[in-house]
C-alpha positions as a Markdown table, in Angstrom:
| # | Residue | x | y | z |
|---|---|---|---|---|
| 1 | Met | -16.2 | 7.9 | -73.7 |
| 2 | Ala | -17.0 | 11.0 | -71.7 |
| 3 | Lys | -20.6 | 11.9 | -71.0 |
| 4 | Ile | -21.8 | 14.5 | -73.6 |
| 5 | Lys | -24.6 | 17.0 | -73.4 |
| 6 | Leu | -27.3 | 16.3 | -75.9 |
| 7 | Thr | -27.8 | 19.9 | -77.0 |
| 8 | Lys | -27.3 | 22.1 | -80.1 |
| 9 | Asn | -24.3 | 23.8 | -78.6 |
| 10 | Glu | -22.6 | 20.4 | -77.9 |
| 11 | Leu | -23.4 | 19.4 | -81.5 |
| 12 | Lys | -21.7 | 22.5 | -82.8 |
| 13 | Thr | -18.7 | 21.9 | -80.4 |
| 14 | Gln | -18.4 | 18.3 | -81.6 |
| 15 | Arg | -18.6 | 19.4 | -85.3 |
| 16 | Asp | -15.9 | 22.0 | -84.7 |
| 17 | Ala | -13.7 | 19.5 | -83.0 |
| 18 | Leu | -14.1 | 17.0 | -85.9 |
| 19 | Gln | -13.3 | 19.7 | -88.4 |
| 20 | Arg | -10.2 | 20.7 | -86.4 |
| 21 | Phe | -9.0 | 17.1 | -86.1 |
| 22 | Asn | -9.6 | 16.5 | -89.9 |
| 23 | Arg | -7.6 | 19.7 | -90.6 |
| 24 | Tyr | -4.6 | 18.8 | -88.4 |
| 25 | Leu | -4.4 | 15.1 | -89.2 |
| 26 | Pro | -2.8 | 15.5 | -92.7 |
| 27 | Thr | -0.2 | 17.9 | -91.3 |
| 28 | Leu | 0.8 | 15.3 | -88.7 |
| 29 | Gln | 0.8 | 12.5 | -91.3 |
| 30 | Leu | 3.1 | 14.6 | -93.5 |
| 31 | Lys | 5.4 | 15.3 | -90.6 |
| 32 | Lys | 5.5 | 11.5 | -89.8 |
| 33 | Gln | 6.4 | 10.7 | -93.4 |
| 34 | Gln | 9.1 | 13.4 | -93.4 |
| 35 | Leu | 10.6 | 12.0 | -90.2 |
| 36 | Gln | 10.5 | 8.5 | -91.5 |
| 37 | Met | 12.3 | 9.5 | -94.7 |
| 38 | Glu | 14.9 | 11.4 | -92.6 |
| 39 | Met | 15.4 | 8.4 | -90.3 |
| 40 | Arg | 16.0 | 6.1 | -93.3 |
| 41 | Arg | 18.5 | 8.6 | -94.7 |
| 42 | Leu | 20.3 | 8.8 | -91.3 |
| 43 | Asp | 20.3 | 5.0 | -91.0 |
| 44 | Gln | 22.1 | 4.8 | -94.4 |
| 45 | Glu | 24.6 | 7.6 | -93.5 |
| 46 | Ile | 25.4 | 5.9 | -90.2 |
| 47 | Glu | 26.0 | 2.6 | -92.0 |
| 48 | Asp | 28.2 | 4.4 | -94.5 |
| 49 | Lys | 30.3 | 5.9 | -91.7 |
| 50 | Arg | 30.6 | 2.5 | -90.1 |
| 51 | Asp | 31.7 | 1.0 | -93.4 |
| 52 | Glu | 34.2 | 3.9 | -94.0 |
| 53 | Glu | 35.6 | 3.3 | -90.5 |
| 54 | Gln | 35.9 | -0.4 | -91.1 |
| 55 | Glu | 37.7 | 0.3 | -94.4 |
| 56 | Ala | 40.1 | 2.6 | -92.7 |
| 57 | Arg | 40.8 | 0.0 | -90.0 |
| 58 | Ala | 41.3 | -2.7 | -92.7 |
| 59 | Lys | 43.9 | -0.5 | -94.5 |
| 60 | Leu | 45.5 | 0.1 | -91.2 |
| 61 | Ser | 45.8 | -3.7 | -90.5 |
| 62 | Ser | 48.3 | -4.2 | -93.3 |
| 63 | Trp | 50.9 | -2.2 | -91.6 |
| 64 | Ile | 49.8 | -2.3 | -87.9 |
| 65 | Gln | 52.7 | -4.5 | -87.1 |
| 66 | Leu | 54.9 | -1.4 | -87.2 |
| 67 | Tyr | 53.1 | -0.3 | -84.0 |
| 68 | Ser | 54.3 | -3.4 | -82.1 |
| 69 | Glu | 56.6 | -1.0 | -80.3 |
| 70 | Pro | 54.7 | 1.2 | -77.8 |
| 71 | Val | 54.2 | 4.5 | -79.6 |
| 72 | Asp | 51.7 | 7.0 | -78.2 |
| 73 | Leu | 50.1 | 8.8 | -81.1 |
| 74 | Gly | 47.3 | 10.2 | -78.9 |
| 75 | Pro | 48.8 | 13.7 | -78.4 |
| 76 | Tyr | 49.2 | 14.1 | -82.2 |
| 77 | Ala | 45.5 | 13.3 | -82.9 |
| 78 | Glu | 43.9 | 15.1 | -80.0 |
| 79 | Leu | 40.8 | 17.2 | -80.6 |
| 80 | Glu | 41.2 | 20.9 | -79.9 |
| 81 | Lys | 37.8 | 22.1 | -81.0 |
| 82 | Leu | 34.5 | 20.5 | -82.0 |
| 83 | Glu | 32.1 | 23.0 | -83.5 |
| 84 | Thr | 28.5 | 22.1 | -83.9 |
| 85 | Ser | 25.5 | 24.1 | -84.9 |
| 86 | His | 21.8 | 23.4 | -84.8 |
| 87 | Gly | 19.7 | 22.3 | -87.7 |
| 88 | Asn | 16.0 | 21.8 | -88.0 |
| 89 | Ile | 14.2 | 18.8 | -89.5 |
| 90 | Ala | 10.4 | 18.8 | -89.3 |
| 91 | Gly | 10.5 | 21.0 | -86.3 |
| 92 | Val | 13.2 | 19.0 | -84.4 |
| 93 | Thr | 16.4 | 20.8 | -83.4 |
| 94 | Ile | 19.3 | 18.5 | -84.2 |
| 95 | Pro | 23.1 | 19.0 | -83.8 |
| 96 | Val | 25.1 | 19.4 | -87.0 |
| 97 | Leu | 28.8 | 19.0 | -87.2 |
| 98 | Glu | 30.5 | 22.2 | -88.5 |
| 99 | Lys | 34.2 | 21.8 | -87.8 |
| 100 | Leu | 36.6 | 19.3 | -86.3 |
| 101 | Ile | 39.9 | 20.9 | -85.4 |
| 102 | Phe | 42.9 | 18.8 | -84.1 |
| 103 | Lys | 45.6 | 20.2 | -81.9 |
| 104 | Glu | 48.7 | 21.0 | -83.9 |
| 105 | Val | 51.6 | 19.2 | -82.4 |
| 106 | Ala | 55.0 | 19.4 | -84.0 |
| 107 | Ile | 56.4 | 16.0 | -84.8 |
| 108 | Asn | 60.1 | 15.6 | -84.1 |
| 109 | Leu | 61.3 | 13.9 | -87.2 |
| 110 | Phe | 64.5 | 12.7 | -85.6 |
| 111 | Glu | 62.8 | 10.9 | -82.7 |
| 112 | Thr | 59.9 | 9.4 | -84.6 |
| 113 | Glu | 59.7 | 6.6 | -87.1 |
| 114 | Ala | 59.0 | 7.3 | -90.8 |
| 115 | Trp | 55.5 | 5.7 | -90.7 |
| 116 | Thr | 54.3 | 8.0 | -87.8 |
| 117 | Asp | 52.9 | 10.6 | -90.3 |
| 118 | Glu | 50.6 | 8.0 | -91.9 |
| 119 | Gly | 49.7 | 6.6 | -88.4 |
| 120 | Ile | 48.7 | 10.1 | -87.3 |
| 121 | Arg | 46.7 | 10.7 | -90.5 |
| 122 | Val | 44.8 | 7.4 | -90.1 |
| 123 | Leu | 44.2 | 8.1 | -86.4 |
| 124 | Lys | 42.8 | 11.5 | -87.2 |
| 125 | Gln | 40.6 | 10.0 | -89.9 |
| 126 | Leu | 39.2 | 7.4 | -87.5 |
| 127 | Thr | 38.6 | 10.1 | -84.9 |
| 128 | Arg | 36.8 | 12.2 | -87.4 |
| 129 | Leu | 34.6 | 9.3 | -88.6 |
| 130 | Arg | 33.7 | 8.3 | -85.0 |
| 131 | Val | 32.7 | 11.9 | -84.1 |
| 132 | Glu | 30.6 | 12.2 | -87.3 |
| 133 | Arg | 28.9 | 8.9 | -86.6 |
| 134 | Gln | 28.2 | 9.9 | -83.0 |
| 135 | Ile | 26.6 | 13.1 | -84.2 |
| 136 | Leu | 24.5 | 11.2 | -86.8 |
| 137 | Glu | 23.4 | 8.8 | -84.0 |
| 138 | Glu | 22.3 | 11.7 | -81.8 |
| 139 | Gln | 20.3 | 13.1 | -84.7 |
| 140 | His | 18.8 | 9.7 | -85.2 |
| 141 | Arg | 17.9 | 9.5 | -81.5 |
| 142 | Leu | 16.3 | 12.9 | -81.5 |
| 143 | Leu | 14.3 | 12.3 | -84.7 |
| 144 | Gly | 13.3 | 8.9 | -83.3 |
| 145 | Glu | 11.8 | 10.4 | -80.2 |
| 146 | Glu | 9.9 | 13.0 | -82.3 |
| 147 | Leu | 8.7 | 10.2 | -84.7 |
| 148 | Arg | 7.4 | 8.2 | -81.8 |
| 149 | Thr | 5.5 | 11.3 | -80.4 |
| 150 | Thr | 4.1 | 12.2 | -83.9 |
| 151 | Thr | 3.0 | 8.6 | -84.5 |
| 152 | Gln | 1.2 | 8.6 | -81.2 |
| 153 | Arg | -0.6 | 11.8 | -82.1 |
| 154 | Val | -1.6 | 10.5 | -85.6 |
| 155 | Asn | -2.9 | 7.3 | -84.0 |
| 156 | Leu | -4.8 | 9.3 | -81.3 |
| 157 | Phe | -6.5 | 11.4 | -84.0 |
| 158 | Glu | -7.2 | 8.5 | -86.4 |
| 159 | Lys | -8.3 | 5.9 | -83.9 |
| 160 | Val | -9.7 | 7.8 | -81.0 |
| 161 | Lys | -10.6 | 11.5 | -81.5 |
| 162 | Ile | -12.1 | 11.5 | -85.0 |
| 163 | Pro | -14.3 | 8.3 | -84.4 |
| 164 | Glu | -15.3 | 9.6 | -81.0 |
| 165 | Ala | -16.4 | 13.0 | -82.4 |
| 166 | Lys | -18.3 | 11.2 | -85.2 |
| 167 | Glu | -20.1 | 9.0 | -82.7 |
| 168 | Asn | -20.9 | 12.0 | -80.5 |
| 169 | Ile | -22.4 | 13.8 | -83.5 |
| 170 | Arg | -24.4 | 10.8 | -84.4 |
| 171 | Val | -25.8 | 10.3 | -80.8 |
| 172 | Ile | -26.7 | 14.0 | -80.5 |
| 173 | Arg | -28.5 | 14.0 | -83.9 |
| 174 | Ile | -30.5 | 10.9 | -83.0 |
| 175 | Phe | -31.5 | 12.4 | -79.7 |
| 176 | Met | -32.4 | 15.8 | -81.3 |
| 177 | Gly | -34.4 | 14.0 | -84.0 |
| 178 | Asp | -36.3 | 12.0 | -81.3 |
| 179 | Gln | -37.0 | 15.2 | -79.4 |
| 180 | Gln | -38.3 | 16.9 | -82.6 |
| 181 | Thr | -40.5 | 13.9 | -83.4 |
| 182 | Ala | -41.8 | 13.9 | -79.8 |
| 183 | Ala | -42.6 | 17.6 | -80.0 |
| 184 | Val | -44.5 | 17.1 | -83.2 |
| 185 | Ala | -46.5 | 14.2 | -81.7 |
| 186 | Arg | -47.3 | 16.3 | -78.5 |
| 187 | Ser | -48.4 | 19.2 | -80.6 |
| 188 | Lys | -50.8 | 16.9 | -82.7 |
| 189 | Ile | -52.1 | 15.5 | -79.5 |
| 190 | Ala | -52.7 | 18.9 | -78.0 |
| 191 | Lys | -54.3 | 20.1 | -81.2 |
| 192 | Gly | -56.6 | 17.1 | -81.2 |
| 193 | Lys | -57.7 | 17.8 | -77.6 |
| 194 | Ser | -58.3 | 21.4 | -78.3 |
| 195 | Ala | -60.5 | 20.8 | -81.3 |
């Protein structure tokens, strides 16, 4: 604990600081709760995207044997444009997926197999799901960092600053009370000597 001055001005400073800490603490606690709720929601969304991806892969496994011949479907499901914007959750700027645009490549129906269309559709779906999950994971990471910082601030206020300010106020009051008592005693002694 830092050395404090035992004066009326320091008492006022400590009271003001305590009042300020008590005023900001509920805001920080509310932000912490909002971030925690958002993190739980994102956890669920990420899990849902993983499940959806697993489901798409499971559907794919029933006819994956058709791909035993080397067929490169990559060019047909290549991303052309990934548009993101910025959102704001509890003061944290996060990326938000706006649009996912695939390159339009014409399929030569005479040179490709009949199941190529379905393969391309599933590949595009898997790509879309992976990109959505990556953006959700980035949101989760950014919110996690902010939650950690906010939790540290809440703990600082609750466990350090507020008790420290209360203790400083108590010490200053005791000192000032002792000084006042001593002043009264000195005045009585001086009055007794003068009489």
